[in-house]
Every structure is written in C-alpha cells, then in structure tokens.
PDB file with SEQRES, HELIX, SHEET and CRYST1 records, atoms N, CA, C and O in Angstrom:
SEQRES   1 A   76  MET ARG ASN GLY GLU PRO GLY MET PHE ILE GLY LEU SER          
SEQRES   2 A   76  THR LEU ARG ASN GLY TYR MET GLN MET GLN TRP SER ARG          
SEQRES   3 A   76  VAL GLN MET PHE LEU VAL PHE ASN THR ILE ALA LEU PRO          
SEQRES   4 A   76  ILE VAL LEU GLY THR GLY GLN PRO GLU VAL VAL LYS PHE          
SEQRES   5 A   76  PHE ILE SER LEU VAL ALA VAL PRO ILE HIS LEU LEU LEU          
SEQRES   6 A   76  LEU ASN ALA VAL LEU ARG ALA ASN VAL GLY LEU                  
HELIX    1 AA1 GLU A    5  GLY A   43  1                                  39    
HELIX    2 AA2 GLU A   48  VAL A   74  1                                  27    
CRYST1    1.000    1.000    1.000  90.00  90.00  90.00 P 1           1          
ATOM      1  N   MET A   1      21.414  -0.488  78.082  1.00  0.00           N  
ATOM      2  CA  MET A   1      20.608   0.254  77.204  1.00  0.00           C  
ATOM      3  C   MET A   1      20.109   1.545  77.893  1.00  0.00           C  
ATOM      4  O   MET A   1      19.844   1.553  79.095  1.00  0.00           O  
ATOM      5  N   ARG A   2      19.989   2.613  77.123  1.00  0.00           N  
ATOM      6  CA  ARG A   2      19.586   3.844  77.663  1.00  0.00           C  
ATOM      7  C   ARG A   2      18.055   3.799  77.595  1.00  0.00           C  
ATOM      8  O   ARG A   2      17.458   2.827  77.134  1.00  0.00           O  
ATOM      9  N   ASN A   3      17.465   4.856  78.058  1.00  0.00           N  
ATOM     10  CA  ASN A   3      15.982   4.853  78.257  1.00  0.00           C  
ATOM     11  C   ASN A   3      15.257   4.878  76.878  1.00  0.00           C  
ATOM     12  O   ASN A   3      14.182   4.282  76.820  1.00  0.00           O  
ATOM     13  N   GLY A   4      15.701   5.468  75.818  1.00  0.00           N  
ATOM     14  CA  GLY A   4      14.949   5.581  74.598  1.00  0.00           C  
ATOM     15  C   GLY A   4      15.345   4.380  73.624  1.00  0.00           C  
ATOM     16  O   GLY A   4      14.642   4.190  72.632  1.00  0.00           O  
ATOM     17  N   GLU A   5      16.385   3.611  73.859  1.00  0.00           N  
ATOM     18  CA  GLU A   5      16.784   2.663  72.885  1.00  0.00           C  
ATOM     19  C   GLU A   5      15.826   1.417  72.717  1.00  0.00           C  
ATOM     20  O   GLU A   5      15.638   0.986  71.579  1.00  0.00           O  
ATOM     21  N   PRO A   6      15.222   0.830  73.785  1.00  0.00           N  
ATOM     22  CA  PRO A   6      14.257  -0.124  73.515  1.00  0.00           C  
ATOM     23  C   PRO A   6      13.058   0.237  72.594  1.00  0.00           C  
ATOM     24  O   PRO A   6      12.568  -0.566  71.800  1.00  0.00           O  
ATOM     25  N   GLY A   7      12.634   1.505  72.768  1.00  0.00           N  
ATOM     26  CA  GLY A   7      11.526   1.962  71.825  1.00  0.00           C  
ATOM     27  C   GLY A   7      12.038   2.145  70.418  1.00  0.00           C  
ATOM     28  O   GLY A   7      11.310   1.909  69.454  1.00  0.00           O  
ATOM     29  N   MET A   8      13.246   2.551  70.291  1.00  0.00           N  
ATOM     30  CA  MET A   8      13.873   2.698  68.962  1.00  0.00           C  
ATOM     31  C   MET A   8      14.001   1.375  68.183  1.00  0.00           C  
ATOM     32  O   MET A   8      13.735   1.294  66.984  1.00  0.00           O  
ATOM     33  N   PHE A   9      14.415   0.368  68.918  1.00  0.00           N  
ATOM     34  CA  PHE A   9      14.565  -0.940  68.271  1.00  0.00           C  
ATOM     35  C   PHE A   9      13.245  -1.520  68.029  1.00  0.00           C  
ATOM     36  O   PHE A   9      13.096  -2.286  67.076  1.00  0.00           O  
ATOM     37  N   ILE A  10      12.224  -1.209  68.847  1.00  0.00           N  
ATOM     38  CA  ILE A  10      10.894  -1.797  68.559  1.00  0.00           C  
ATOM     39  C   ILE A  10      10.263  -1.072  67.378  1.00  0.00           C  
ATOM     40  O   ILE A  10       9.507  -1.687  66.625  1.00  0.00           O  
ATOM     41  N   GLY A  11      10.534   0.153  67.200  1.00  0.00           N  
ATOM     42  CA  GLY A  11      10.070   0.932  66.061  1.00  0.00           C  
ATOM     43  C   GLY A  11      10.693   0.421  64.722  1.00  0.00           C  
ATOM     44  O   GLY A  11       9.994   0.167  63.741  1.00  0.00           O  
ATOM     45  N   LEU A  12      12.027   0.290  64.743  1.00  0.00           N  
ATOM     46  CA  LEU A  12      12.737  -0.210  63.684  1.00  0.00           C  
ATOM     47  C   LEU A  12      12.329  -1.580  63.215  1.00  0.00           C  
ATOM     48  O   LEU A  12      12.203  -1.833  62.017  1.00  0.00           O  
ATOM     49  N   SER A  13      12.112  -2.516  64.230  1.00  0.00           N  
ATOM     50  CA  SER A  13      11.648  -3.826  63.848  1.00  0.00           C  
ATOM     51  C   SER A  13      10.222  -3.793  63.230  1.00  0.00           C  
ATOM     52  O   SER A  13       9.935  -4.508  62.270  1.00  0.00           O  
ATOM     53  N   THR A  14       9.321  -2.922  63.820  1.00  0.00           N  
ATOM     54  CA  THR A  14       8.017  -2.845  63.283  1.00  0.00           C  
ATOM     55  C   THR A  14       8.063  -2.322  61.810  1.00  0.00           C  
ATOM     56  O   THR A  14       7.324  -2.814  60.957  1.00  0.00           O  
ATOM     57  N   LEU A  15       8.946  -1.313  61.527  1.00  0.00           N  
ATOM     58  CA  LEU A  15       9.087  -0.817  60.096  1.00  0.00           C  
ATOM     59  C   LEU A  15       9.603  -2.049  59.216  1.00  0.00           C  
ATOM     60  O   LEU A  15       9.060  -2.311  58.143  1.00  0.00           O  
ATOM     61  N   ARG A  16      10.616  -2.752  59.690  1.00  0.00           N  
ATOM     62  CA  ARG A  16      11.183  -3.747  58.782  1.00  0.00           C  
ATOM     63  C   ARG A  16      10.049  -4.858  58.609  1.00  0.00           C  
ATOM     64  O   ARG A  16       9.923  -5.396  57.509  1.00  0.00           O  
ATOM     65  N   ASN A  17       9.243  -5.201  59.650  1.00  0.00           N  
ATOM     66  CA  ASN A  17       8.221  -6.194  59.420  1.00  0.00           C  
ATOM     67  C   ASN A  17       7.211  -5.786  58.382  1.00  0.00           C  
ATOM     68  O   ASN A  17       6.811  -6.574  57.526  1.00  0.00           O  
ATOM     69  N   GLY A  18       6.797  -4.508  58.476  1.00  0.00           N  
ATOM     70  CA  GLY A  18       5.786  -3.995  57.428  1.00  0.00           C  
ATOM     71  C   GLY A  18       6.378  -3.910  56.162  1.00  0.00           C  
ATOM     72  O   GLY A  18       5.656  -4.090  55.181  1.00  0.00           O  
ATOM     73  N   TYR A  19       7.696  -3.639  55.997  1.00  0.00           N  
ATOM     74  CA  TYR A  19       8.332  -3.701  54.645  1.00  0.00           C  
ATOM     75  C   TYR A  19       8.308  -5.174  54.087  1.00  0.00           C  
ATOM     76  O   TYR A  19       7.942  -5.384  52.931  1.00  0.00           O  
ATOM     77  N   MET A  20       8.678  -6.127  54.875  1.00  0.00           N  
ATOM     78  CA  MET A  20       8.709  -7.436  54.485  1.00  0.00           C  
ATOM     79  C   MET A  20       7.288  -8.022  54.083  1.00  0.00           C  
ATOM     80  O   MET A  20       7.154  -8.811  53.147  1.00  0.00           O  
ATOM     81  N   GLN A  21       6.305  -7.596  54.822  1.00  0.00           N  
ATOM     82  CA  GLN A  21       4.975  -7.995  54.505  1.00  0.00           C  
ATOM     83  C   GLN A  21       4.508  -7.429  53.227  1.00  0.00           C  
ATOM     84  O   GLN A  21       3.807  -8.137  52.504  1.00  0.00           O  
ATOM     85  N   MET A  22       4.820  -6.219  52.867  1.00  0.00           N  
ATOM     86  CA  MET A  22       4.465  -5.465  51.610  1.00  0.00           C  
ATOM     87  C   MET A  22       5.226  -6.308  50.490  1.00  0.00           C  
ATOM     88  O   MET A  22       4.615  -6.649  49.477  1.00  0.00           O  
ATOM     89  N   GLN A  23       6.443  -6.608  50.664  1.00  0.00           N  
ATOM     90  CA  GLN A  23       7.184  -7.415  49.661  1.00  0.00           C  
ATOM     91  C   GLN A  23       6.386  -8.778  49.387  1.00  0.00           C  
ATOM     92  O   GLN A  23       6.116  -9.136  48.240  1.00  0.00           O  
ATOM     93  N   TRP A  24       6.032  -9.500  50.512  1.00  0.00           N  
ATOM     94  CA  TRP A  24       5.427 -10.764  50.348  1.00  0.00           C  
ATOM     95  C   TRP A  24       4.110 -10.569  49.597  1.00  0.00           C  
ATOM     96  O   TRP A  24       3.807 -11.393  48.734  1.00  0.00           O  
ATOM     97  N   SER A  25       3.336  -9.573  49.857  1.00  0.00           N  
ATOM     98  CA  SER A  25       2.015  -9.365  49.254  1.00  0.00           C  
ATOM     99  C   SER A  25       2.217  -9.081  47.752  1.00  0.00           C  
ATOM    100  O   SER A  25       1.362  -9.450  46.947  1.00  0.00           O  
ATOM    101  N   ARG A  26       3.309  -8.446  47.368  1.00  0.00           N  
ATOM    102  CA  ARG A  26       3.527  -8.202  45.894  1.00  0.00           C  
ATOM    103  C   ARG A  26       3.871  -9.472  45.239  1.00  0.00           C  
ATOM    104  O   ARG A  26       3.421  -9.675  44.111  1.00  0.00           O  
ATOM    105  N   VAL A  27       4.647 -10.386  45.834  1.00  0.00           N  
ATOM    106  CA  VAL A  27       4.960 -11.717  45.276  1.00  0.00           C  
ATOM    107  C   VAL A  27       3.669 -12.612  45.173  1.00  0.00           C  
ATOM    108  O   VAL A  27       3.468 -13.311  44.179  1.00  0.00           O  
ATOM    109  N   GLN A  28       2.793 -12.562  46.254  1.00  0.00           N  
ATOM    110  CA  GLN A  28       1.582 -13.292  46.212  1.00  0.00           C  
ATOM    111  C   GLN A  28       0.658 -12.716  45.145  1.00  0.00           C  
ATOM    112  O   GLN A  28      -0.023 -13.525  44.515  1.00  0.00           O  
ATOM    113  N   MET A  29       0.548 -11.395  44.858  1.00  0.00           N  
ATOM    114  CA  MET A  29      -0.215 -10.895  43.765  1.00  0.00           C  
ATOM    115  C   MET A  29       0.254 -11.415  42.476  1.00  0.00           C  
ATOM    116  O   MET A  29      -0.550 -11.869  41.663  1.00  0.00           O  
ATOM    117  N   PHE A  30       1.534 -11.370  42.246  1.00  0.00           N  
ATOM    118  CA  PHE A  30       2.207 -11.796  41.060  1.00  0.00           C  
ATOM    119  C   PHE A  30       1.802 -13.369  40.751  1.00  0.00           C  
ATOM    120  O   PHE A  30       1.452 -13.743  39.632  1.00  0.00           O  
ATOM    121  N   LEU A  31       1.888 -14.140  41.775  1.00  0.00           N  
ATOM    122  CA  LEU A  31       1.685 -15.584  41.587  1.00  0.00           C  
ATOM    123  C   LEU A  31       0.225 -15.805  41.333  1.00  0.00           C  
ATOM    124  O   LEU A  31      -0.111 -16.599  40.454  1.00  0.00           O  
ATOM    125  N   VAL A  32      -0.706 -15.127  42.075  1.00  0.00           N  
ATOM    126  CA  VAL A  32      -2.159 -15.320  41.896  1.00  0.00           C  
ATOM    127  C   VAL A  32      -2.617 -14.928  40.512  1.00  0.00           C  
ATOM    128  O   VAL A  32      -3.403 -15.611  39.854  1.00  0.00           O  
ATOM    129  N   PHE A  33      -2.078 -13.783  40.101  1.00  0.00           N  
ATOM    130  CA  PHE A  33      -2.427 -13.268  38.741  1.00  0.00           C  
ATOM    131  C   PHE A  33      -1.965 -14.343  37.635  1.00  0.00           C  
ATOM    132  O   PHE A  33      -2.707 -14.635  36.697  1.00  0.00           O  
ATOM    133  N   ASN A  34      -0.800 -14.862  37.793  1.00  0.00           N  
ATOM    134  CA  ASN A  34      -0.281 -15.826  36.773  1.00  0.00           C  
ATOM    135  C   ASN A  34      -1.061 -17.117  36.894  1.00  0.00           C  
ATOM    136  O   ASN A  34      -1.317 -17.736  35.861  1.00  0.00           O  
ATOM    137  N   THR A  35      -1.442 -17.553  38.014  1.00  0.00           N  
ATOM    138  CA  THR A  35      -2.117 -18.780  38.294  1.00  0.00           C  
ATOM    139  C   THR A  35      -3.570 -18.627  37.618  1.00  0.00           C  
ATOM    140  O   THR A  35      -4.101 -19.596  37.076  1.00  0.00           O  
ATOM    141  N   ILE A  36      -4.143 -17.454  37.671  1.00  0.00           N  
ATOM    142  CA  ILE A  36      -5.394 -17.295  37.032  1.00  0.00           C  
ATOM    143  C   ILE A  36      -5.330 -17.052  35.489  1.00  0.00           C  
ATOM    144  O   ILE A  36      -6.120 -17.605  34.724  1.00  0.00           O  
ATOM    145  N   ALA A  37      -4.389 -16.233  35.089  1.00  0.00           N  
ATOM    146  CA  ALA A  37      -4.344 -15.757  33.661  1.00  0.00           C  
ATOM    147  C   ALA A  37      -3.812 -16.893  32.701  1.00  0.00           C  
ATOM    148  O   ALA A  37      -4.363 -17.060  31.612  1.00  0.00           O  
ATOM    149  N   LEU A  38      -2.770 -17.656  33.086  1.00  0.00           N  
ATOM    150  CA  LEU A  38      -2.128 -18.578  32.149  1.00  0.00           C  
ATOM    151  C   LEU A  38      -3.221 -19.759  31.809  1.00  0.00           C  
ATOM    152  O   LEU A  38      -3.314 -20.120  30.636  1.00  0.00           O  
ATOM    153  N   PRO A  39      -3.938 -20.286  32.680  1.00  0.00           N  
ATOM    154  CA  PRO A  39      -4.958 -21.264  32.240  1.00  0.00           C  
ATOM    155  C   PRO A  39      -6.022 -20.636  31.270  1.00  0.00           C  
ATOM    156  O   PRO A  39      -6.434 -21.233  30.275  1.00  0.00           O  
ATOM    157  N   ILE A  40      -6.376 -19.555  31.592  1.00  0.00           N  
ATOM    158  CA  ILE A  40      -7.503 -18.898  30.755  1.00  0.00           C  
ATOM    159  C   ILE A  40      -6.905 -18.731  29.358  1.00  0.00           C  
ATOM    160  O   ILE A  40      -7.612 -19.039  28.398  1.00  0.00           O  
ATOM    161  N   VAL A  41      -5.631 -18.258  29.153  1.00  0.00           N  
ATOM    162  CA  VAL A  41      -5.177 -18.111  27.783  1.00  0.00           C  
ATOM    163  C   VAL A  41      -4.786 -19.338  27.097  1.00  0.00           C  
ATOM    164  O   VAL A  41      -5.005 -19.507  25.897  1.00  0.00           O  
ATOM    165  N   LEU A  42      -4.182 -20.237  27.879  1.00  0.00           N  
ATOM    166  CA  LEU A  42      -3.639 -21.487  27.249  1.00  0.00           C  
ATOM    167  C   LEU A  42      -4.686 -22.650  27.143  1.00  0.00           C  
ATOM    168  O   LEU A  42      -4.719 -23.389  26.159  1.00  0.00           O  
ATOM    169  N   GLY A  43      -5.533 -22.771  28.201  1.00  0.00           N  
ATOM    170  CA  GLY A  43      -6.316 -24.096  28.259  1.00  0.00           C  
ATOM    171  C   GLY A  43      -7.787 -23.840  27.948  1.00  0.00           C  
ATOM    172  O   GLY A  43      -8.553 -24.763  28.225  1.00  0.00           O  
ATOM    173  N   THR A  44      -8.267 -22.805  27.452  1.00  0.00           N  
ATOM    174  CA  THR A  44      -9.689 -22.710  27.269  1.00  0.00           C  
ATOM    175  C   THR A  44     -10.056 -22.964  25.858  1.00  0.00           C  
ATOM    176  O   THR A  44      -9.187 -22.873  24.991  1.00  0.00           O  
ATOM    177  N   GLY A  45     -11.273 -23.273  25.562  1.00  0.00           N  
ATOM    178  CA  GLY A  45     -11.724 -23.412  24.165  1.00  0.00           C  
ATOM    179  C   GLY A  45     -12.313 -22.239  23.599  1.00  0.00           C  
ATOM    180  O   GLY A  45     -13.160 -22.322  22.711  1.00  0.00           O  
ATOM    181  N   GLN A  46     -11.881 -21.063  24.100  1.00  0.00           N  
ATOM    182  CA  GLN A  46     -12.258 -19.813  23.486  1.00  0.00           C  
ATOM    183  C   GLN A  46     -11.771 -19.528  22.246  1.00  0.00           C  
ATOM    184  O   GLN A  46     -10.744 -20.135  21.941  1.00  0.00           O  
ATOM    185  N   PRO A  47     -12.267 -18.706  21.380  1.00  0.00           N  
ATOM    186  CA  PRO A  47     -11.741 -18.391  20.023  1.00  0.00           C  
ATOM    187  C   PRO A  47     -10.488 -17.584  20.149  1.00  0.00           C  
ATOM    188  O   PRO A  47     -10.282 -16.844  21.111  1.00  0.00           O  
ATOM    189  N   GLU A  48      -9.645 -17.747  19.140  1.00  0.00           N  
ATOM    190  CA  GLU A  48      -8.266 -17.155  19.153  1.00  0.00           C  
ATOM    191  C   GLU A  48      -8.330 -15.616  19.371  1.00  0.00           C  
ATOM    192  O   GLU A  48      -7.405 -15.023  19.927  1.00  0.00           O  
ATOM    193  N   VAL A  49      -9.475 -14.967  18.907  1.00  0.00           N  
ATOM    194  CA  VAL A  49      -9.523 -13.436  19.093  1.00  0.00           C  
ATOM    195  C   VAL A  49      -9.706 -13.148  20.552  1.00  0.00           C  
ATOM    196  O   VAL A  49      -9.097 -12.211  21.068  1.00  0.00           O  
ATOM    197  N   VAL A  50     -10.541 -13.935  21.259  1.00  0.00           N  
ATOM    198  CA  VAL A  50     -10.739 -13.684  22.700  1.00  0.00           C  
ATOM    199  C   VAL A  50      -9.386 -13.975  23.510  1.00  0.00           C  
ATOM    200  O   VAL A  50      -9.035 -13.238  24.432  1.00  0.00           O  
ATOM    201  N   LYS A  51      -8.698 -15.023  23.135  1.00  0.00           N  
ATOM    202  CA  LYS A  51      -7.456 -15.287  23.809  1.00  0.00           C  
ATOM    203  C   LYS A  51      -6.339 -14.213  23.572  1.00  0.00           C  
ATOM    204  O   LYS A  51      -5.493 -13.925  24.419  1.00  0.00           O  
ATOM    205  N   PHE A  52      -6.433 -13.631  22.280  1.00  0.00           N  
ATOM    206  CA  PHE A  52      -5.461 -12.543  21.959  1.00  0.00           C  
ATOM    207  C   PHE A  52      -5.797 -11.314  22.848  1.00  0.00           C  
ATOM    208  O   PHE A  52      -4.889 -10.723  23.433  1.00  0.00           O  
ATOM    209  N   PHE A  53      -7.114 -10.918  22.954  1.00  0.00           N  
ATOM    210  CA  PHE A  53      -7.402  -9.669  23.801  1.00  0.00           C  
ATOM    211  C   PHE A  53      -7.181  -9.959  25.275  1.00  0.00           C  
ATOM    212  O   PHE A  53      -6.827  -9.046  26.021  1.00  0.00           O  
ATOM    213  N   ILE A  54      -7.379 -11.217  25.736  1.00  0.00           N  
ATOM    214  CA  ILE A  54      -6.941 -11.402  27.142  1.00  0.00           C  
ATOM    215  C   ILE A  54      -5.416 -11.330  27.303  1.00  0.00           C  
ATOM    216  O   ILE A  54      -4.896 -10.807  28.288  1.00  0.00           O  
ATOM    217  N   SER A  55      -4.768 -11.839  26.363  1.00  0.00           N  
ATOM    218  CA  SER A  55      -3.183 -11.720  26.324  1.00  0.00           C  
ATOM    219  C   SER A  55      -2.816 -10.294  26.279  1.00  0.00           C  
ATOM    220  O   SER A  55      -1.900  -9.918  27.010  1.00  0.00           O  
ATOM    221  N   LEU A  56      -3.440  -9.426  25.487  1.00  0.00           N  
ATOM    222  CA  LEU A  56      -3.052  -7.956  25.429  1.00  0.00           C  
ATOM    223  C   LEU A  56      -3.138  -7.319  26.747  1.00  0.00           C  
ATOM    224  O   LEU A  56      -2.274  -6.509  27.085  1.00  0.00           O  
ATOM    225  N   VAL A  57      -4.205  -7.652  27.587  1.00  0.00           N  
ATOM    226  CA  VAL A  57      -4.473  -7.206  28.946  1.00  0.00           C  
ATOM    227  C   VAL A  57      -3.396  -7.775  29.916  1.00  0.00           C  
ATOM    228  O   VAL A  57      -2.701  -7.107  30.682  1.00  0.00           O  
ATOM    229  N   ALA A  58      -3.379  -9.096  29.753  1.00  0.00           N  
ATOM    230  CA  ALA A  58      -2.476  -9.831  30.776  1.00  0.00           C  
ATOM    231  C   ALA A  58      -1.051  -9.547  30.690  1.00  0.00           C  
ATOM    232  O   ALA A  58      -0.410  -9.497  31.740  1.00  0.00           O  
ATOM    233  N   VAL A  59      -0.428  -9.340  29.480  1.00  0.00           N  
ATOM    234  CA  VAL A  59       0.959  -9.193  29.461  1.00  0.00           C  
ATOM    235  C   VAL A  59       1.392  -7.891  30.142  1.00  0.00           C  
ATOM    236  O   VAL A  59       2.340  -7.941  30.927  1.00  0.00           O  
ATOM    237  N   PRO A  60       0.763  -6.713  29.899  1.00  0.00           N  
ATOM    238  CA  PRO A  60       1.193  -5.538  30.593  1.00  0.00           C  
ATOM    239  C   PRO A  60       1.070  -5.622  32.156  1.00  0.00           C  
ATOM    240  O   PRO A  60       1.906  -5.131  32.915  1.00  0.00           O  
ATOM    241  N   ILE A  61      -0.083  -6.308  32.571  1.00  0.00           N  
ATOM    242  CA  ILE A  61      -0.254  -6.499  34.024  1.00  0.00           C  
ATOM    243  C   ILE A  61       0.843  -7.396  34.597  1.00  0.00           C  
ATOM    244  O   ILE A  61       1.380  -7.143  35.676  1.00  0.00           O  
ATOM    245  N   HIS A  62       1.162  -8.458  33.835  1.00  0.00           N  
ATOM    246  CA  HIS A  62       2.230  -9.360  34.358  1.00  0.00           C  
ATOM    247  C   HIS A  62       3.561  -8.577  34.394  1.00  0.00           C  
ATOM    248  O   HIS A  62       4.312  -8.751  35.354  1.00  0.00           O  
ATOM    249  N   LEU A  63       3.889  -7.740  33.420  1.00  0.00           N  
ATOM    250  CA  LEU A  63       5.105  -6.969  33.458  1.00  0.00           C  
ATOM    251  C   LEU A  63       5.180  -6.011  34.654  1.00  0.00           C  
ATOM    252  O   LEU A  63       6.189  -5.889  35.349  1.00  0.00           O  
ATOM    253  N   LEU A  64       4.000  -5.322  34.845  1.00  0.00           N  
ATOM    254  CA  LEU A  64       4.002  -4.376  35.953  1.00  0.00           C  
ATOM    255  C   LEU A  64       4.183  -5.122  37.281  1.00  0.00           C  
ATOM    256  O   LEU A  64       4.983  -4.692  38.112  1.00  0.00           O  
ATOM    257  N   LEU A  65       3.468  -6.214  37.498  1.00  0.00           N  
ATOM    258  CA  LEU A  65       3.717  -6.991  38.719  1.00  0.00           C  
ATOM    259  C   LEU A  65       5.076  -7.458  38.910  1.00  0.00           C  
ATOM    260  O   LEU A  65       5.618  -7.374  40.012  1.00  0.00           O  
ATOM    261  N   LEU A  66       5.721  -8.004  37.772  1.00  0.00           N  
ATOM    262  CA  LEU A  66       7.106  -8.533  37.830  1.00  0.00           C  
ATOM    263  C   LEU A  66       8.028  -7.350  38.183  1.00  0.00           C  
ATOM    264  O   LEU A  66       8.966  -7.493  38.966  1.00  0.00           O  
ATOM    265  N   ASN A  67       7.753  -6.235  37.617  1.00  0.00           N  
ATOM    266  CA  ASN A  67       8.542  -4.989  37.907  1.00  0.00           C  
ATOM    267  C   ASN A  67       8.495  -4.667  39.351  1.00  0.00           C  
ATOM    268  O   ASN A  67       9.536  -4.416  39.959  1.00  0.00           O  
ATOM    269  N   ALA A  68       7.302  -4.662  39.945  1.00  0.00           N  
ATOM    270  CA  ALA A  68       7.150  -4.409  41.340  1.00  0.00           C  
ATOM    271  C   ALA A  68       7.817  -5.410  42.232  1.00  0.00           C  
ATOM    272  O   ALA A  68       8.420  -5.040  43.240  1.00  0.00           O  
ATOM    273  N   VAL A  69       7.723  -6.675  41.883  1.00  0.00           N  
ATOM    274  CA  VAL A  69       8.415  -7.736  42.665  1.00  0.00           C  
ATOM    275  C   VAL A  69       9.962  -7.503  42.615  1.00  0.00           C  
ATOM    276  O   VAL A  69      10.667  -7.541  43.623  1.00  0.00           O  
ATOM    277  N   LEU A  70      10.407  -7.268  41.405  1.00  0.00           N  
ATOM    278  CA  LEU A  70      11.905  -7.087  41.261  1.00  0.00           C  
ATOM    279  C   LEU A  70      12.410  -5.796  41.953  1.00  0.00           C  
ATOM    280  O   LEU A  70      13.503  -5.778  42.519  1.00  0.00           O  
ATOM    281  N   ARG A  71      11.634  -4.769  41.901  1.00  0.00           N  
ATOM    282  CA  ARG A  71      12.025  -3.519  42.618  1.00  0.00           C  
ATOM    283  C   ARG A  71      11.987  -3.702  44.148  1.00  0.00           C  
ATOM    284  O   ARG A  71      12.790  -3.138  44.891  1.00  0.00           O  
ATOM    285  N   ALA A  72      11.046  -4.491  44.562  1.00  0.00           N  
ATOM    286  CA  ALA A  72      10.972  -4.784  46.037  1.00  0.00           C  
ATOM    287  C   ALA A  72      12.161  -5.534  46.545  1.00  0.00           C  
ATOM    288  O   ALA A  72      12.655  -5.285  47.645  1.00  0.00           O  
ATOM    289  N   ASN A  73      12.631  -6.483  45.710  1.00  0.00           N  
ATOM    290  CA  ASN A  73      13.816  -7.258  46.169  1.00  0.00           C  
ATOM    291  C   ASN A  73      15.087  -6.445  46.112  1.00  0.00           C  
ATOM    292  O   ASN A  73      16.014  -6.811  46.835  1.00  0.00           O  
ATOM    293  N   VAL A  74      15.231  -5.464  45.398  1.00  0.00           N  
ATOM    294  CA  VAL A  74      16.471  -4.607  45.309  1.00  0.00           C  
ATOM    295  C   VAL A  74      16.599  -3.876  46.583  1.00  0.00           C  
ATOM    296  O   VAL A  74      17.728  -3.500  46.898  1.00  0.00           O  
ATOM    297  N   GLY A  75      15.599  -3.621  47.363  1.00  0.00           N  
ATOM    298  CA  GLY A  75      15.651  -2.903  48.564  1.00  0.00           C  
ATOM    299  C   GLY A  75      16.214  -3.712  49.804  1.00  0.00           C  
ATOM    300  O   GLY A  75      16.541  -3.198  50.874  1.00  0.00           O  
ATOM    301  N   LEU A  76      16.274  -5.039  49.497  1.00  0.00           N  
ATOM    302  CA  LEU A  76      16.858  -5.816  50.659  1.00  0.00           C  
ATOM    303  C   LEU A  76      18.215  -5.479  51.073  1.00  0.00           C  
ATOM    304  O   LEU A  76      18.741  -6.078  52.011  1.00  0.00           O  
TER     305      LEU A  76                                                      
END                                                                             
C-alpha cells in the first residue's frame, strides 16, 4: 500500500458505516411508528370519529416513512 491508501480506506469504511446506520434508523422509525399507531387505531375503545382523525394523520406519516425506507434500500 502507498502512504495515503490506509487513510482512504478508513474514510470510505466510515462513510459506509454512517450510511448503513442511517438506513437502519429509518427502518426502526418505521417499525416504531407502526407499533404505536396500529393498536391505537384498531384496538382502542375510542369513538369512530377519533379513530378516523388518527388514521388521517397516521396514513401520510406511514407512507412517508415507507418511502424513506424504500429509497434508502435502492442505494445499496
């Protein structure tokens, strides 16, 4: 190896590690949101109007997080 190559490989591996951690945090956020939102909408004794408004907020957030997860996996 030449003088600069070890530093270059360390830098590339650090960038790749940060990229993978960012992808994993997106997946975790997606899973946590669904774990919280689904029981609230499906399993509570709240009136139907409250469930409807929770669903109106939850569906766009779910779709945004799903889009972020899918876009992150395309970069692999």
